[in-house]
C-alpha positions as CSV (number, residue, x, y, z in Angstrom):
1,M,46.6,60.7,12.7
2,E,50.4,60.8,13.1
3,R,50.7,57.4,11.5
4,R,48.8,58.7,8.5
5,A,51.0,61.8,8.2
6,A,54.1,59.6,8.4
7,T,52.7,57.3,5.7
8,D,51.9,60.3,3.5
9,A,55.4,61.6,4.0
10,L,56.9,58.3,3.0
11,I,54.8,58.2,-0.2
12,D,55.5,61.8,-1.0
13,A,59.3,61.4,-0.6
14,S,59.1,58.2,-2.8
15,I,57.3,60.1,-5.5
16,L,59.7,63.1,-5.4
17,D,62.6,60.6,-5.6
18,A,61.0,58.7,-8.6
19,L,60.3,62.0,-10.5
20,S,63.8,63.3,-9.9
21,G,64.9,61.5,-13.1
22,G,62.3,63.3,-15.2
23,P,58.6,63.2,-16.0
24,L,56.7,59.9,-15.6
25,H,53.1,58.8,-15.9
26,G,51.3,57.6,-12.8
27,Y,51.8,53.9,-13.4
28,A,55.5,54.4,-14.2
29,V,55.8,56.3,-10.9
30,S,54.3,53.3,-9.1
31,E,56.7,50.9,-10.9
32,A,59.7,53.1,-10.1
33,I,58.8,53.1,-6.4
34,G,58.3,49.4,-6.5
35,R,61.8,48.8,-8.0
36,A,63.4,51.2,-5.5
37,S,61.7,49.7,-2.5
38,D,64.1,46.9,-2.1
39,G,61.7,44.3,-0.9
40,L,59.5,46.5,1.3
41,P,55.8,45.9,1.1
42,A,54.3,47.4,-2.1
43,L,52.3,50.6,-1.9
44,E,48.8,50.4,-3.3
45,E,48.3,52.3,-6.5
46,R,45.4,54.2,-5.0
47,E,47.8,55.6,-2.4
48,I,50.2,56.7,-5.0
49,Y,47.6,58.3,-7.2
50,A,46.1,60.1,-4.2
51,A,49.6,61.4,-3.3
52,L,50.2,62.5,-6.9
53,H,47.0,64.5,-6.9
54,R,47.8,66.0,-3.4
55,L,51.3,67.0,-4.5
56,E,50.0,68.5,-7.7
57,F,47.4,70.5,-5.7
58,Q,50.1,71.7,-3.3
59,G,52.2,72.9,-6.2
60,A,55.1,70.5,-6.0
61,L,54.2,68.8,-9.2
62,A,52.9,69.8,-12.6
63,S,51.1,67.5,-15.0
64,A,50.1,67.2,-18.6
65,W,48.3,64.6,-20.7
66,G,50.4,62.7,-23.2
67,V,50.5,59.3,-25.0
68,G,52.2,56.4,-23.4
69,D,54.2,53.6,-24.9
70,D,51.0,51.6,-25.4
71,H,49.5,54.5,-27.4
72,R,47.0,55.2,-24.7
73,R,46.4,58.6,-23.0
74,A,48.4,59.0,-19.8
75,K,48.8,61.8,-17.3
76,Y,52.5,62.7,-17.0
77,Y,53.8,64.3,-13.8
78,R,57.0,66.3,-13.3
79,L,58.6,68.2,-10.6
80,R,57.9,72.0,-10.6
81,E,60.8,74.3,-11.2
82,A,61.2,75.0,-7.4
83,C,61.9,71.3,-6.8
84,T,64.2,70.5,-9.8
85,S,67.5,71.7,-8.4
86,K,69.2,68.9,-6.6
87,P,69.8,70.8,-3.3
88,A,66.1,71.9,-3.2
89,L,64.9,68.4,-4.0
90,A,67.2,66.9,-1.4
91,L,65.9,69.3,1.3
92,E,62.3,68.5,0.3
93,V,62.8,64.8,0.4
94,L,64.7,64.9,3.7
95,A,61.9,67.1,5.2
96,L,59.4,64.5,4.3
97,F,61.7,61.7,5.2
98,S,62.3,63.1,8.7
99,M,58.5,63.0,9.4
100,A,58.4,59.3,8.9
101,S,59.1,56.9,11.8
102,V,60.2,54.1,9.4
103,P,63.3,54.7,7.3
104,L,63.1,54.6,3.5
105,P,66.3,52.9,2.5
106,H,66.2,53.8,-1.2
107,V,65.8,57.5,-0.4
108,A,68.5,57.5,2.3
109,A,70.9,55.6,0.0
110,R,70.5,58.4,-2.6
111,A,71.3,61.2,-0.1
112,P,75.0,61.5,-1.3
113,E,73.8,61.6,-4.9
114,L,71.4,64.4,-4.2
115,Q,74.3,66.5,-2.9
116,L,72.9,67.5,0.4
117,P,74.0,70.9,1.6
């Protein structure tokens, strides 16, 4: 059970980090995490979508349907107001990051950029 919680925390932190640059649809979140992972094993899309739904249900994310670059409907996710300030986002990411037993290099590397308090 602890391993699952650590995995969820890593995925959640990665999603919050990906969305810190603005709204993205689910597949774009997956691509952003893949680019930032720096050679780590890829997350399965089903894990990312499950985490997006969980974070939305918990109130960390909001979503709206829109049209993607390919002119198809896509669900866009964004950080809720409470998570949009850099210090608040940094604290949220670090709280999730600290639950994980394996470091997330791309999140840790952004810590100075997130202006930790």
